[in-house]
C-alpha positions as CSV (number, residue, x, y, z in Angstrom):
1,M,8.9,2.3,-4.1
2,K,10.9,-0.2,-6.2
3,T,10.5,-1.9,-9.6
4,I,11.3,-5.5,-10.5
5,R,11.2,-7.4,-13.8
6,V,8.3,-9.8,-13.9
7,N,6.9,-11.6,-17.0
8,D,8.7,-9.2,-19.4
9,I,7.3,-6.0,-17.7
10,D,8.7,-3.8,-14.9
11,V,6.4,-4.0,-11.9
12,R,6.4,-1.1,-9.3
13,Y,5.8,-2.3,-5.8
14,R,6.2,-1.3,-2.1
15,V,6.9,-3.3,1.0
16,E,6.3,-2.1,4.5
17,G,5.7,-3.5,8.0
18,S,6.5,-6.8,9.6
19,G,4.7,-10.1,10.2
20,P,2.8,-12.4,7.8
21,W,2.6,-11.2,4.2
22,V,-0.5,-9.5,2.9
23,T,-0.7,-8.4,-0.7
24,L,-3.0,-5.5,-1.8
25,S,-4.4,-5.2,-5.4
26,H,-6.0,-2.0,-6.5
27,S,-8.9,-1.1,-8.8
28,L,-8.9,-0.1,-12.5
29,T,-7.5,3.4,-13.0
30,C,-5.8,3.6,-9.6
31,D,-2.3,2.5,-8.4
32,L,-0.8,1.2,-5.2
33,T,-1.3,4.6,-3.5
34,M,-5.1,3.8,-3.4
35,W,-4.2,1.7,-0.3
36,D,-2.2,4.4,1.6
37,E,-4.4,4.5,4.7
38,I,-5.1,0.7,4.8
39,A,-1.4,-0.2,4.3
40,V,-0.2,2.0,7.1
41,S,-2.7,0.5,9.6
42,L,-2.0,-3.1,8.5
43,A,1.8,-2.6,8.6
44,S,1.8,-2.7,12.4
45,T,0.8,-6.4,12.2
46,F,1.7,-7.6,8.7
47,T,4.3,-7.2,6.0
48,V,2.3,-5.4,3.4
49,L,3.1,-5.8,-0.3
50,R,1.3,-3.5,-2.7
51,Y,1.9,-3.2,-6.4
52,D,0.8,-1.4,-9.6
53,T,-1.2,-3.7,-11.9
54,R,0.0,-4.1,-15.4
55,G,-0.8,-0.9,-17.3
56,H,-1.1,1.2,-14.2
57,G,1.1,3.6,-12.2
58,G,4.7,2.8,-12.4
59,T,4.2,-0.6,-14.0
60,T,4.8,-1.1,-17.8
61,A,1.7,-0.6,-20.0
62,P,2.0,-2.9,-23.0
63,G,-0.4,-2.4,-25.9
64,G,-3.1,-5.0,-26.7
65,A,-5.7,-6.9,-24.7
66,Y,-4.7,-8.3,-21.3
67,S,-6.3,-11.4,-19.6
68,F,-6.9,-12.3,-16.0
69,E,-4.6,-15.3,-16.5
70,Q,-1.9,-12.8,-17.4
71,L,-2.8,-10.4,-14.5
72,S,-2.8,-13.2,-11.9
73,A,0.4,-14.6,-13.4
74,D,1.9,-11.2,-12.8
75,V,1.1,-11.6,-9.1
76,T,2.7,-15.1,-8.8
77,G,5.7,-13.8,-10.7
78,L,6.0,-10.9,-8.3
79,L,5.7,-13.3,-5.3
80,D,8.4,-15.5,-6.8
81,A,10.7,-12.6,-7.5
82,L,10.4,-11.4,-3.9
83,N,10.7,-15.0,-2.5
84,I,7.2,-14.9,-0.9
85,E,5.8,-18.4,-0.7
86,R,2.4,-17.6,0.7
87,T,0.4,-14.4,1.3
88,H,-3.0,-13.1,2.4
89,F,-4.5,-11.3,-0.6
90,V,-6.8,-8.3,-0.6
91,G,-8.2,-7.1,-3.9
92,L,-10.7,-4.4,-4.6
93,S,-12.8,-4.2,-7.8
94,M,-10.4,-5.3,-10.6
95,G,-8.1,-6.4,-7.8
96,G,-10.9,-8.7,-6.5
97,M,-11.2,-10.2,-9.9
98,I,-7.5,-10.9,-10.0
99,G,-7.8,-12.4,-6.5
100,Q,-10.5,-14.9,-7.6
101,H,-8.3,-16.0,-10.6
102,L,-5.3,-16.2,-8.3
103,A,-7.2,-18.4,-5.9
104,L,-8.1,-20.8,-8.7
105,R,-4.8,-21.0,-10.5
106,A,-2.4,-20.9,-7.5
107,P,-4.3,-21.9,-4.4
108,E,-1.1,-23.0,-2.6
109,R,0.1,-19.3,-2.6
110,L,-2.9,-17.9,-0.6
111,D,-3.6,-18.0,3.1
112,T,-6.8,-16.0,2.9
113,L,-8.7,-14.0,0.3
114,V,-10.5,-10.7,0.6
115,I,-12.7,-9.7,-2.4
116,A,-14.0,-6.1,-2.1
117,S,-16.4,-4.2,-4.4
118,S,-16.0,-6.8,-7.1
119,T,-17.9,-9.3,-9.2
120,S,-17.5,-12.7,-10.7
121,R,-19.3,-11.9,-13.9
122,I,-19.8,-8.8,-16.2
123,P,-23.2,-9.1,-17.9
124,P,-23.2,-8.7,-21.7
125,E,-25.6,-5.8,-21.4
126,A,-22.7,-3.8,-19.8
127,S,-20.7,-3.9,-23.1
128,P,-22.0,-0.6,-24.5
129,L,-20.9,1.1,-21.3
130,W,-17.4,-0.2,-21.8
131,D,-17.5,0.8,-25.4
132,E,-18.4,4.4,-24.4
133,R,-15.7,4.6,-21.8
134,L,-13.1,3.3,-24.2
135,A,-14.1,5.8,-26.8
136,I,-13.7,8.6,-24.2
137,A,-10.3,7.4,-23.1
138,R,-9.0,7.1,-26.7
139,A,-10.3,10.6,-27.6
140,Q,-9.5,12.5,-24.4
141,G,-7.1,10.3,-22.4
142,C,-8.2,8.9,-19.1
143,A,-8.7,12.4,-17.9
144,G,-12.0,12.3,-19.7
145,L,-13.2,9.5,-17.4
146,V,-12.5,11.4,-14.1
147,E,-15.9,12.9,-13.3
148,G,-18.0,9.9,-14.3
149,T,-15.7,7.5,-12.4
150,L,-15.7,9.6,-9.2
151,G,-19.5,9.8,-9.4
152,R,-19.7,6.0,-9.4
153,W,-16.9,5.4,-6.8
154,F,-18.0,7.7,-4.0
155,T,-21.3,8.8,-2.4
156,P,-22.4,12.4,-3.1
157,E,-22.0,13.3,0.6
158,F,-18.4,12.0,0.6
159,R,-17.5,13.8,-2.6
160,A,-18.8,17.1,-1.2
161,A,-17.0,16.8,2.1
162,Q,-13.6,15.5,0.8
163,P,-12.5,17.7,-2.2
164,A,-8.8,17.0,-1.5
165,T,-9.5,13.2,-1.7
166,M,-11.4,13.8,-5.0
167,R,-8.5,15.7,-6.4
168,R,-6.1,12.9,-5.4
169,I,-8.1,10.1,-6.8
170,G,-9.0,12.1,-9.9
171,K,-5.2,12.5,-10.6
172,L,-4.8,8.8,-10.4
173,I,-7.6,8.2,-12.9
174,A,-6.3,10.9,-15.3
175,A,-2.7,9.5,-15.1
176,T,-3.7,6.0,-16.2
177,P,-2.1,5.1,-19.6
178,V,-4.8,4.6,-22.2
179,A,-3.0,1.3,-23.3
180,G,-3.2,0.1,-19.7
181,Y,-6.9,1.0,-19.3
182,A,-7.8,-0.6,-22.6
183,G,-5.8,-3.7,-21.9
184,C,-7.5,-4.2,-18.5
185,V,-10.9,-3.4,-19.8
186,A,-10.5,-6.2,-22.3
187,A,-10.0,-8.6,-19.4
188,I,-12.8,-7.2,-17.3
189,R,-15.6,-7.1,-19.9
190,G,-15.1,-10.8,-20.6
191,L,-15.2,-11.8,-16.9
192,D,-17.6,-14.8,-16.3
193,I,-16.3,-17.2,-13.6
194,T,-19.2,-17.6,-11.3
195,A,-19.5,-21.2,-12.2
196,R,-15.8,-21.8,-11.3
197,I,-15.3,-20.0,-8.0
198,G,-17.0,-22.8,-6.0
199,A,-13.6,-24.5,-6.3
200,I,-11.9,-21.7,-4.3
201,R,-10.8,-23.2,-0.9
202,A,-9.0,-20.2,0.6
203,P,-10.9,-18.7,3.6
204,T,-12.7,-15.8,2.0
205,L,-14.2,-12.5,3.1
206,V,-16.4,-10.6,0.6
207,V,-16.9,-6.9,1.2
208,A,-19.4,-4.6,-0.5
209,G,-20.3,-0.9,-0.3
210,A,-24.0,-0.6,0.5
211,Q,-24.3,2.3,-2.1
212,D,-22.1,1.0,-4.8
213,P,-23.8,1.3,-8.2
214,G,-21.1,-0.4,-10.2
215,T,-20.7,-3.6,-8.2
216,P,-23.8,-3.5,-6.0
217,P,-24.1,-5.8,-2.9
218,A,-26.1,-8.3,-5.0
219,M,-22.9,-9.1,-7.0
220,S,-21.0,-9.7,-3.8
221,E,-23.8,-11.9,-2.5
222,V,-23.3,-14.1,-5.6
223,I,-19.6,-14.5,-4.8
224,A,-20.1,-15.2,-1.2
225,S,-22.8,-17.8,-1.8
226,S,-20.6,-19.5,-4.5
227,I,-17.4,-19.8,-2.5
228,P,-17.7,-22.5,0.3
229,G,-17.6,-20.9,3.8
230,A,-17.2,-17.3,2.5
231,R,-18.5,-14.4,4.7
232,L,-20.2,-11.3,3.3
233,E,-19.9,-7.9,5.0
234,V,-21.7,-4.8,3.6
235,I,-20.3,-1.4,4.6
236,P,-22.9,1.3,5.2
237,S,-22.5,4.8,3.8
238,A,-20.0,3.6,1.2
239,S,-19.9,3.3,-2.5
240,H,-17.2,1.6,-4.6
241,L,-13.9,2.6,-3.0
242,S,-15.0,1.7,0.5
243,C,-11.4,1.4,1.6
244,I,-11.2,5.2,1.2
245,E,-14.7,6.3,2.0
246,Q,-14.9,4.2,5.2
247,P,-11.3,3.3,6.0
248,E,-11.7,2.5,9.6
249,I,-14.6,0.0,9.0
250,F,-12.7,-1.5,6.0
251,R,-9.5,-1.8,8.0
252,R,-11.2,-3.4,11.0
253,L,-13.1,-6.0,8.9
254,V,-9.9,-6.9,7.0
255,A,-7.5,-7.0,9.9
256,D,-9.9,-9.0,12.1
257,F,-10.4,-11.5,9.3
258,L,-6.7,-11.9,8.5
259,K,-5.8,-12.4,12.2
260,G,-8.7,-14.8,12.7
């Protein structure tokens, strides 16, 4: 892994493989290692770039609220710094939100767009949930969010069968800087771009986990129906982190779409 200066922060990233560029963007309270299985499989066909979002992993975590304009500008800044003119873009959850903004602000940089386990709007009634999570993070650190987050991110069956994976992802959640968590939450809770995403012209695949309580398939249906020509795929027996719970299905859907 390496770091590079982008927009006055140090961004940690990793490049592997060969072929056309594909950029992977992770969820809130994860880092680029969330993509380990998917990156390895894609690297046989693509040059895979994955990075830690502002406030996460090895990337700087400034204080204060972040915005999706800022988070998507970090991506274009990273592409510029690495001399990447165009890329496929795969974003999950917060990464999918970044992808939508990126497709709107810099359409000339994207070959295709994959939006997984994401949404184009956070309803106002979700605000108390975010207040509660922020209060826990500020009182206990992000370690206080581990159990609740794992319960939303994975089906009970997968959690019971994969204790090592739960420990690995739990460590990522716990290690997230509170400043980075709070900064990204400020961007997420204000998300409302459903009316704008009809302007996205990149070929788009939308992926949902059939058992995802946080961003249920109905939210993906809204995205897919709003972006011209977008295709929706729902992965069975998967919750939020479908790339980890059903990696083979996720990899096949994404690889076939990018190649097509």
